[in-house]
N, C-alpha and C positions, 0 to 999 in steps of 0.2 A: 503495499499499501502506501508507505514512503516513495515520495515523487512523482505518483500518478495526478494527473491532471483532472482533477474531480470539483463538481459544483452540486452544494447542495441546497435544493429548491424546496424540498419537506422533509419532516420528520422521518416519514418513510424512507425517505433517502439517505438517511445518519444510520438507520436502523438496518442497513443495508451493509452499510459499514463497520459497524461496530459488531455485526454477524462474521465479518471477513476477521478485523480484528482480533478478537477469540480465539479466532483457527488458526491464525498467523503466530498467534503467542504461543500457540498452544495447550492452552485451556477450553477444555471441548468435551469432559467427560459428558456418560448419559446424564448425570444428574444436571449439570449447564444447560444441557440439550432439553432436557423435562420443565425446566424454569421458565415461568413465565414474566418476561419484564415485563413492571409496568409504571407508570408515575405517578407518586402517592403525594397526595396533598393532606393534612394533620393539621388539629386546629392549633388554634394562637390564643396565648391570655388575653387580650386586649383589641381594638380595631384601633386602638391610638398609637401614636410613636410614644416613646415613653424615655425618651432623654433627649438630647442636643437640642439644640436650635426650633427645632417645627415641634417639639414636646406637644403636647394635647391635640395634633391636626392628625385628622384620618391618613392611618396608610396606604401608602402608594396602591393602590393594583395594576397600574402597568407604568412604562416608563416613561409614557409621556405625558402621568404625570406630575414627575420626580420634574424639579426647580430648574435645574443646571445640568449641561452637558459636563461638566466636570464631574458632577456627583452621576450620572451616568455612567460616565468610564471609569470612576472608582468602582460602582457596585458590579459593574461586567466583570471587572480587571478580579473582585475578588469570587464570584462563582465560576472563573477559568483554571484559578488556583488550587478553591476546592477540589472542581472534577479531577484536574491535571493528579493532584496526589491520587485519587481514588485508584483510575485505571494503572497509575503506577505502581501502584503497592501488589497487584495482580503482577504484572511484569516479573515483580519483585518476589512472590513467593512460588511460579510457576512451578518450579521443579521440585517440589518437597510432595506434591500427589503420591510418590509411588515412595516415596519412603517414612512413611506414616510410621510412627511408632506402636498403634494401636487402627480397630477400626474405626473407633469415635472420634480421632483424633486426626482421620483422612474426611470422613465428612465433616465434621469441625471447619478442617481451613477448605473445603468444596463451598461450605457454607458462606465464610467471612468470604472468598473471592466471588459469590454468588451477591452476595452483597455489596461489596465494591463497586461491584461493575455495577450495579442498579444507584448507586449511587452515584455515582460518573453520567448514569444514565438519565440521572435524573439534573443535574448542572448542566448536560446540551440540549434538554428539553427547556428549560430554563433560556438557554442564551438562542437557540431556535425560534421560541414561542416571542421572546421580548424585545429580543435586539435583533431582529432584518437582520440584512445582510451579511455586519460585521458580526453578530452573533454565532451565523452559521458557519461563518470563514474556521469562527475561533472552539467550533463543536467538531470542526472537522478537522483540526489542528490538535486536538487532545487526540484523537485517533492515528495521529502519525508521530508523533513526539515515545519514545522508547529510553525505559529505566536503560536497559544492559546495554545503549548507544548513550547511555549520559545524558540524553538532552530532555529529562523532567526538568520542571522550573527550579523545583526545590531539592538540595543536593541530599539531603537525607532520603531522598526518595528514585536515587538513582544508585544508591549502596546497595549491593548483592543481601537476597535473606537466602541463601542455601545450606541451611541446617538448621534442625527444631529448636537448638537453644536460639538461636537470631530471630526466630517466628514467634516463639510464645515472649521473647522480651520485646518484641516489634508488635504486636500487639498489647501488650499489657503498654508500654509505654510512649509508641507511638498513636496508636489507635484512641490512649486518652490526652495525645495533643490534639489530638481530632476530635473528640468527646468536647474537649473545652472552645475550640472554634466553631463545631456546629452548634452550639448551645448560645454562643456571643452571636451567633448569625440567625438565631433563631429571633431575637430582639429584633430582628432590622425592620425598616421604615417601610420595606418592602414586602409587602404582604404574602405574595407566592413566593418566596427566598423562604419566611419563614415560617409557611405552611410544607415546606420541603423538610423543614428539618424535624419535625415532631418523629416521622415513619425512620429518618437518618439516624435518627439520636437510639430510638430503641433497639435498631439493629448492633450499631455501633458497642450500645450496652455486650451485646452476646460475643463480640471482638476483644474487650477487653478482658472479659469473664474467662475465655479460651487461654489468654495470654497469663491470666493471674494466676489461675490454679494450673495450668503448664508450669511455669518455674515453680510452685509450691511442690507440685508432684517432681519435680525434678529436688528440689530441697529434699524432702523427705526420704524420698527413693538412696540419699549418701552417695551415690555413684560418682557422678561429678565433681571433684573439688571445689570446696564455697569460692578459693580464690580466684577458678576461670568462671565459675557465676558471675563471681563480681565483675570480672574485667567486660560482660556482655550487658550489666546492669550501667555500668560505668559510659561503655561504648553507646547506646541506646537512649540513653537519660541525658548525656551532655547534647547529642540530635536535639532529641526534644524542645531541649529547654533554646534550642537556636530557633528551633520553627515560629517561638510567639513572636519574630522578629526584633527587630533593629533595637534598641535603646535610641529616644528624644526621636522618636519615628514621625512625620508627618503626615504619613497616611493617616495611620491611625486614629491621629489627633481628630481629623477631618473625617473622617469615618466616624466616630465619636458624634463629632458635633452637628454631620448635617444626621443622621438617625439612622444610618446603614448597620453599623454594628455595634454591639453595649460592650459590655466589661463582662467575668461570667459570672458573678455574683451580683448581678446589675437589678435584679427584682430587690432582693434582699439590703441592696447597699446605697442608703438615701444621704449617702455623702456627696458629694462633687468629686468628680475625677479630676485629678492632674491630667491634664491634657499633654503634658510633654512626657510621661510613664506609664503612658494606657498598656503597650503591650509586657514592659518590665513587671506592673502589677498583676497582671492575666499569669508573667511565667512564674510568679512569686506563690501564688494560690495552689499553681500547678506542683510547684519544689513539695510545697509542703504536703499538700496528697499524695504525692508520690512518697515522700518519708514517712506515710505512716501504713504502708503498704510494703515498704520494708521491714518494719517492724514485725509486723504479721507473720514477711518468712523468716523470722530469726526466734520468731516463738514454736516453730520447729524443728529447729537445729539444738541437738543434742547438749547437754551441759558439757562446757569448754573447749566449745568449738567456734573459730574464728567469728567474730558476728558480721554477717551484710551491713552495706553501709548506703548510702546518698551522695552519689555524688556532688561536689559545692556547685554550687549557680556557676562559678567562676570556671569553672574546670574544662579544659576541649571546646572552647568557642570559637567559632568559626567569623559569630557575627557582633555586632555590639560592643559595646564597651571594654571588653572584656576576651574581643579577639586577637588571636596571638599571641595572647599572652601565657607568663607560666602560674598555673598554680596545682596543689596539691589537692588530690581532687579527695581525701576526705577532712584534711583541716582546712583544706581553701588558703593557708598562708603559699605568701608567694614566692617562687625558686629562682635562681638561679638556672638563664638557659644551660647551661652545662650539664648541672645535676637535673633537670628535668630531661633533657634528650636522651639522658643516659638512663633515666628512670621512667621514660614510659613504656617500655613493653613490661613495667611489673602490671601496670592499668588498664591499660588496653590489648584486645586481644591482635596477635598477630599470628604467622603460619602455622608456627609451632604447636599454637595453643588451638586452633583450627584443627590438627591432625590428630592431638589428644584429643580431644573431643570426637571429635570423628572415630576413634580407636576405641573410646568408651559406648559408644552409642551401640557400634555393631559387635563390640564383645562381649558387655554387660547387657544380658538378658532384662533383668530390670532397674536399667538405670531413669526410666520414670512409673513411679507408683499407678495403678490401673484407675480406671473409672468406671465400677462395677453397678451394672444395674442401675443408671441412668440414664434420662430420656435422651432421644437421639435428638441429633441436632438440627434435624429437617422438623421435627415435630408440629413448630408453631410459623412455619413457612410455607407451607401447604404442597409439602413434597411428597415423598411417598416414604414411607417413616417405618422407623421398628418401635414396636415398645418400650423395650429397654434393648440396652446392648453393654454385653459384655463382656469385657477386653482382661 
């Protein structure tokens, strides 16, 4: 598909490209073929804009109602970036279907991929329905970029996710950033975008739960060393910190002023935001939530075992005020570049770590604890189901 000259005239034209993309990247098992992709809209809390300059006015039902072109451009950009992450994650995880540790996990990852594809579908439906020719072009380009060609819009979505430790950490932490982004967009003054978020948030909850439970099952099994688990936590949590965007972001500033994207805790937070600090405010809420998850993992570790930790918010950052600077992942203390470069292999996974991880997965039968008698992952999405899966 990349490089082809095509023109999308209708959403049906885009669906044809979507089916080509799915087959081309190799995510086309029978379960995916059986699923009926749909554009889904749910409820929003209120018909009034809840923050920013237009607070109290009725939410916009069409792009034509949005007051300025700058606002319309910013809104479209948000939708494009959100959709791009959804398709990228499927491309990143596409090789894991045949190496699932259990039948339950295989069906879980297929459900995750189906729902990520549906999220991308939803964003492209908005682009095509509301943004005219420019929206149709962006919806086509969404299916032309490739994570494995390093062409997705955000760096975290060009990374390889080619083992199950990666997958569980990715779905726990990167998809948790996704939950934050979707919740902030749910408050949008553009009503069709807000209504799109209801189903997406419900689906995202399964993805996070799959990752969180997967890490807990690995910790409980005790076959993968704690220090190796920690490296994957450091990798994906620091990547997720970057996903909240730059500090002092003018884009986040104006998205809030224009009523397009709120804070994560918008409905519970009566204070006026620091508009120069919106991204970092949400990033800190995320960091605190993740810290609580890590503590729960520690509760399953035997006495005397080293504890897992949440990497400092300044560690391994590629954007913002901490980008490229050297900080200890556990203490957050600044480090000299020489020492940092010498020790970075202690904190982030490298090729030797991956080799050791894959050896454990290949040779240790019980490297992850089973999920016995649990609900089939397909039970709530209208797919062929099994009453319980014993693994």
